[in-house]
C-alpha positions in Angstrom: 0.0 0.0 0.0 1.4 3.4 -1.0 2.0 6.3 1.5 -0.6 9.0 1.8 0.4 12.2 0.0 -1.1 14.7 -2.5 -1.0 12.2 -5.3 -3.2 9.7 -3.5 -6.5 8.8 -5.2 -8.9 8.7 -2.3 -12.2 6.8 -2.2 -15.3 8.9 -2.8 -16.5 8.5 0.8 -13.4 10.1 2.3 -13.8 13.8 3.2 -10.9 15.9 1.9 -9.8 19.6 2.0 -12.2 21.8 -0.1 -9.1 24.0 -1.0 -5.7 23.4 -2.5 -3.3 22.6 0.3 -0.4 23.2 -2.0 -1.4 26.8 -2.6 -2.1 27.6 1.1 0.0 30.3 2.7 0.8 30.3 6.5 -0.8 32.6 9.0 -0.6 30.5 12.2 2.3 29.0 14.0 1.2 26.1 16.3 3.5 24.9 19.0 2.8 21.3 20.1 1.6 19.4 17.0 0.6 16.3 18.8 -2.6 14.2 18.4 -5.0 16.6 20.0 -4.0 19.6 17.9 -4.2 17.6 14.7 -7.7 16.2 15.6 -9.1 19.5 16.9 -7.6 22.9 16.0 -6.2 21.7 12.6 -9.6 20.3 11.7 -11.4 23.6 12.7 -8.9 25.5 10.6 -9.4 23.1 7.6 -13.2 23.7 7.8 -12.6 27.5 8.1 -10.4 27.5 5.1 -13.0 25.6 3.1 -15.7 28.0 4.1 -14.0 31.4 3.9 -10.5 30.9 2.6 -7.7 33.2 3.7 -3.9 32.8 4.4 -4.3 30.8 7.5 -2.2 27.7 6.9 -0.6 26.2 10.0 3.2 26.0 10.6 3.4 23.2 13.1 6.3 23.0 15.6 7.2 20.0 17.8 9.1 20.8 20.9 10.4 17.3 21.3 9.6 14.8 18.6 11.5 14.8 15.3 9.5 11.7 14.0 6.2 13.5 13.7 7.9 16.3 11.6 9.5 13.7 9.3 6.2 11.9 8.9 4.4 15.1 8.0 7.0 16.1 5.4 6.8 12.6 3.9 3.1 12.9 3.5 3.0 16.5 2.1 1.7 17.5 5.6 -1.6 15.5 5.0 -3.0 13.0 7.5 -6.3 11.3 8.3 -8.7 11.7 11.2 -11.1 8.8 11.8 -14.3 9.8 13.7 -15.7 6.8 15.5 -19.4 7.0 16.5 -22.6 5.0 16.8 -23.2 5.4 13.0 -19.8 3.9 12.1 -16.4 5.2 11.2 -15.8 8.2 8.9 -12.4 9.4 7.6 -11.3 12.8 6.5 -8.0 14.1 5.2 -6.8 17.3 6.9 -4.8 19.7 4.8 -4.4 22.8 6.9 -0.8 22.2 8.0 1.7 23.7 5.5 5.0 23.2 7.3 6.4 21.2 10.2 9.4 22.2 12.3 11.4 20.2 14.9 12.3 22.8 17.5 15.2 20.7 18.9 16.9 20.8 15.5 15.5 23.9 13.8 15.2 26.5 16.5 16.2 29.4 14.4 13.8 28.4 11.6 11.0 28.3 14.2 12.0 31.7 15.6 12.0 33.0 12.0 8.4 31.7 11.5 7.3 33.2 14.8 8.8 36.5 13.8 7.5 36.6 10.3 4.9 39.3 9.7 2.7 36.7 8.0 2.3 35.1 11.4 -0.8 36.6 13.0 -1.7 33.9 15.5 0.4 31.6 17.7 -1.5 28.7 19.1 -0.3 26.4 21.9 -1.0 22.8 23.1 2.1 21.8 25.0 0.5 20.3 28.2 0.3 21.9 31.6 3.8 20.9 32.7 5.6 22.5 29.8 4.8 26.1 30.9 7.0 26.0 34.1 4.3 27.4 36.4 5.2 27.8 40.1 2.4 25.8 41.9 2.4 28.3 44.8 2.7 31.7 43.2 1.3 30.9 39.8 4.2 32.7 38.2 7.4 31.3 36.6 8.9 28.3 38.4 12.6 29.4 38.4 13.6 25.8 39.2 12.0 24.5 36.0 14.7 23.4 33.7 13.5 25.2 30.6 12.6 28.4 32.5 16.0 28.6 34.1 17.8 27.9 30.8 15.8 30.5 28.9 16.4 33.2 31.6 20.1 32.5 31.4 20.3 32.1 27.6 17.4 34.1 26.2 18.7 34.1 22.6 18.6 30.3 22.4 15.4 29.3 24.1 14.3 25.7 24.6 11.0 26.2 26.5 7.7 27.5 25.2 7.7 30.7 27.3 11.3 31.4 26.3 10.4 30.8 22.6 7.5 33.2 22.8 9.5 36.0 24.6 12.4 35.7 22.2 10.1 35.8 19.2 8.3 38.8 20.6 11.6 40.6 21.3 12.6 40.0 17.7 9.2 41.2 16.4 9.6 44.4 18.4 13.2 44.9 17.3 12.2 44.4 13.6 9.1 46.5 13.7 6.7 43.6 13.1 3.0 43.8 13.7 1.3 42.7 16.9 -0.2 39.3 17.0 -2.4 37.0 19.2 -1.1 34.1 21.4 -4.0 31.6 21.9 -3.4 29.0 24.6 -5.5 25.8 24.2 -4.2 23.8 27.1 -6.3 22.7 30.1 -5.5 25.5 32.4 -8.0 27.8 34.1 -7.9 31.2 32.5 -5.2 29.8 30.1 -4.8 33.1 28.2 -4.2 35.1 31.4 -1.8 32.4 32.7 0.3 32.6 29.6 0.2 36.4 29.5 1.5 36.5 33.1 4.3 34.0 32.4 5.4 35.9 29.2 5.3 39.3 30.9 7.3 38.0 33.9 10.0 36.6 31.7 10.0 39.7 29.5 10.3 42.0 32.5 13.3 40.1 33.7 14.9 40.8 30.3 13.7 44.2 29.2 11.1 46.6 30.6 10.4 48.1 27.2 9.7 44.7 25.7 7.3 43.9 28.6 5.5 47.2 28.1 5.1 46.6 24.4 3.7 43.1 25.0 1.3 44.4 27.6 0.0 47.0 25.2 0.0 45.2 21.9 -0.2 41.4 22.2 -3.5 39.7 22.8 -3.9 36.6 25.0 -7.5 35.3 24.7 -8.5 32.3 26.8 -10.1 29.2 25.2 -11.7 26.0 26.2 -11.1 22.9 24.0 -12.9 19.5 24.2 -12.4 16.4 22.2 -11.3 12.9 23.3 -8.3 11.9 21.2 -6.7 8.6 22.3 -3.1 7.9 21.5 -2.8 6.3 18.1 -2.0 2.6 17.8 -1.3 0.1 15.0 -5.0 -0.6 15.1 -5.7 3.1 14.4 -3.4 3.1 11.4 -4.9 -0.2 10.1 -8.4 1.3 10.4 -7.4 4.4 8.5 -5.8 2.4 5.8 -9.0 0.4 5.3 -10.9 3.6 4.9 -8.6 5.8 2.8 -6.8 3.1 0.8 -3.3 4.5 1.7 -0.7 4.1 4.4 -0.9 7.0 6.9 1.7 7.0 9.6 0.0 9.9 11.3 -3.6 8.5 11.4 -5.7 9.5 14.4 -9.0 8.3 15.8 -11.4 10.4 17.8 -15.1 10.8 18.9 -17.8 12.7 17.0 -18.1 15.3 19.8 -15.9 18.4 19.4 -16.1 21.8 21.1 -14.0 25.0 21.0 -15.0 28.1 22.9 -12.8 31.2 22.3 -12.7 34.7 23.7 -13.0 36.9 20.6 -10.0 39.2 21.2 -7.5 39.0 18.3 -4.9 41.6 17.3 -4.7 40.9 13.6 -7.7 38.9 12.4 -8.5 35.2 12.7 -9.8 32.3 10.6 -13.5 31.7 10.3 -13.3 28.9 12.9 -17.1 29.3 13.6 -17.5 27.5 10.2 -16.4 24.4 12.1 -18.6 25.1 15.1 -16.3 27.2 17.3 -18.1 29.5 19.7 -16.8 33.0 20.2 -17.6 34.7 23.5 -16.6 37.7 25.6 -15.6 35.5 28.6 -14.8 31.8 28.5 -14.6 31.2 32.3 -17.9 29.5 32.8 -17.3 27.1 29.9 -13.7 26.2 30.9 -14.7 25.6 34.6 -17.5 23.3 33.5 -15.2 21.3 31.3 -12.2 21.2 33.6 -14.3 20.0 36.6 -16.9 17.8 34.9 -15.0 16.2 32.0 -11.4 16.4 33.1 -12.1 15.9 36.8 -14.2 12.8 36.0 -11.5 11.6 33.7 -9.0 11.7 36.6 -11.4 9.7 38.7 -11.9 7.2 35.9 -8.1 7.0 35.3 -7.2 6.2 38.9 -10.2 3.9 39.3 -9.0 2.0 36.2 -5.4 1.8 37.4 -6.6 0.6 40.8 -8.8 -2.2 39.3 -6.6 -3.2 36.4 -8.8 -1.6 33.7 -6.8 -0.3 30.8 -9.5 1.8 29.1 -12.0 4.4 30.0 -14.8 2.4 28.3 -13.9 -0.6 30.5 -14.3 1.5 33.7 -17.6 2.8 32.5 -18.8 -0.7 31.8 -18.7 -1.5 35.5 -22.0 -0.2 36.9 -20.5 0.6 40.3 -17.8 2.7 38.7 -20.2 4.4 36.3 -22.3 5.4 39.3 -19.3 6.7 41.1 -18.5 9.0 38.1 -22.1 10.2 38.1 -21.9 10.9 41.9 -18.7 12.9 41.3 -20.4 15.0 38.7 -23.3 15.7 41.1 -20.8 16.9 43.7 -19.2 19.3 41.1 -22.5 20.9 39.9 -22.9 23.2 42.9 -19.5 24.8 42.2 -20.4 25.8 38.6 -22.0 29.0 37.3 -24.8 28.8 34.7 -23.3 28.3 31.2 -25.0 30.0 28.3 -27.2 27.6 26.2 -25.9 24.5 28.1 -28.1 22.3 30.3 -25.6 21.0 32.8 -27.5 17.9 33.8 -27.8 16.9 30.1 -24.1 17.8 29.6 -23.2 15.3 32.4 -25.2 12.5 30.8 -23.6 13.3 27.5 -20.2 12.9 29.2 -21.2 9.5 30.5 -22.1 8.4 27.0 -18.8 9.8 25.6 -16.8 8.0 28.2 -18.6 4.7 27.5 -18.1 4.9 23.7 -17.1 1.4 22.8 -15.2 2.5 19.8 -12.8 4.8 21.6 -9.8 3.1 23.3 -8.6 5.9 25.7 -6.0 4.5 28.1 -6.4 5.2 31.8 -2.6 5.2 32.1 -2.4 8.1 29.6 -4.9 10.2 31.7 -3.3 9.3 35.0 0.0 10.9 34.0 1.1 14.3 35.4 -1.3 14.3 38.3 0.4 17.2 40.0 -0.3 19.4 37.0 -4.0 18.3 36.7 -5.4 17.8 40.2 -5.3 21.5 41.3 -7.8 22.7 38.7 -9.8 19.5 38.3 -10.2 18.4 42.0 -8.6 20.7 44.5 -10.4 23.9 43.4 -14.0 22.4 43.6 -13.1 20.6 46.8 -12.1 23.9 48.5 -15.3 25.5 47.3 -17.5 22.7 48.7 -15.6 22.8 52.0 -16.0 26.5 52.2 -19.8 26.1 51.7 -19.9 23.7 54.6 -19.9 20.4 52.7 -17.6 17.5 53.5 -16.3 17.3 49.9 -16.2 13.5 50.4 -16.3 12.8 46.6 -13.2 14.9 46.1 -11.4 13.1 48.9 -12.2 9.9 47.1 -10.4 11.0 44.0 -7.4 12.2 46.0 -7.2 8.9 47.8 -7.2 7.0 44.5 -4.5 9.3 43.2 -2.3 8.8 46.2 -2.9 5.0 46.1 -1.8 5.1 42.5 1.4 7.0 43.3 2.2 4.3 46.0 1.4 1.4 43.7 2.8 2.4 40.3 6.4 1.3 39.5 7.2 4.1 37.1 5.5 7.4 37.9 5.2 9.8 35.0 5.0 13.2 36.6 7.3 16.2 36.8 7.4 15.8 40.6 7.8 12.0 40.5 10.9 11.9 42.7 9.4 13.9 45.5 6.1 11.9 45.3 7.8 8.5 45.4 9.8 9.6 48.5 6.5 10.7 50.1 4.9 7.4 49.1 7.7 5.4 50.9 7.2 7.6 54.0 3.4 7.2 53.8 3.6 3.5 53.6 6.0 3.4 56.6 3.8 5.8 58.7 0.4 4.4 57.5 -0.9 7.9 56.8 -1.1 10.4 53.9 0.6 13.0 56.0 3.9 12.8 54.1 2.1 13.8 50.9 0.7 16.9 52.6 4.2 17.8 53.7 5.4 18.0 50.1 5.8 21.8 49.4 3.1 23.2 47.2 1.4 19.9 46.5 -1.8 20.8 48.2 -3.2 24.3 48.8 -3.2 25.5 52.4 -7.0 25.3 52.7 -6.8 21.6 52.1 -3.6 21.0 54.1 -5.2 22.6 57.1 -8.5 20.8 56.9 -7.9 17.9 59.3 -11.4 16.4 58.9 -11.0 16.2 55.1 -7.5 14.7 55.4 -8.9 12.1 57.8 -11.5 11.1 55.2 -8.7 10.6 52.7 -6.8 8.4 55.2 -10.0 6.4 55.8 -10.4 5.7 52.1 -6.7 4.7 51.8 -7.1 2.4 54.7 -10.2 0.8 53.2 -8.2 0.2 50.0 -5.3 -1.3 51.9 -3.2 1.2 50.0 -0.4 1.3 52.6 
């Protein structure tokens, strides 16, 4: 079977770009061209280009992997996305990416693209841990390897914030136009988070640069939602059966997709609404809903699955007791949420349950369980504190924390930026028979939870019931 590229003759049932990818000019640089971006933002951009045109091709940059860049180049930057739903599997070819850059090998080329006046939007999906956020202050974590490197060597950045600041410095120096930096990672107020980090690094470098960024650069927040499991050989085989070509970059995903964006752009934007994106003045209610209901429930499912030897989200949801636990968690979250325009929250919860149970989606619990220290604050700790402040016992949130701590104790290889600290605390917790060593880890839990002895006792009770220590 031949490799997918522009010469591939596709079956009639395969959706394809309604524009000429070879003629597309860039207007967006995306940092973090992993599976989620390619099954979400790039698809929205593909649909926007089909509907309204424009020079909005995507230059995709990978901060770590060179393989994905090589594969994109080998396939003329085309790839397939297979949507798996109750009505069967559908494949589409996405053509909105025009160039791929490996930051580890082509840093200057990436900086050139970020500095180019044609670039009007920079979008980001690099995961929570890549930003180097201090868990206590919310500013830059000066001990983060990339942050410390980029502060010491600003002209040769390796981290995402360092790259942004160096690119903006070059834009200012060369008289380039302002642009928009659009964060699409699962962080509350993600636009303001990135703005704060960029300004802090810029201020440490040059007050005039920081002032220009503050005045001219836009940092809208956004909320993204689509379940995109890690691709496997089965994914690639499914794609080949549908498109009649070998696609090394094939992805599978669910039918549901959502993108809510604050409409605050410095130099225009694609017609993303053509793909269903929603533009609002403030994204807070949407992102809080999604972080606490979808992502928080995902964390519960992941640690339940890891505890009970269930590899996939769908397997957890197939156990009635576990599915009810997920519903109970959602009910505990609901009082912490504001009304969301045009969304029935109860119906949204049932929709989530159906999405989690989708038998066609093989979403690994181990994948979701990674990087708990970066995910738990916004998904679990924040609503727990609100329920405790309202006089509730926040027992359902204690349940998730207990499962997380039990996972840390049990797993052989912990994939987390604070893994070393956590495994030391785990050894101490096992020896002491209490969760106290975890609460002694600096910045792991907010003070309101550290100081709540009753809530901590409920966590210990759950750990004891699980025989976790």
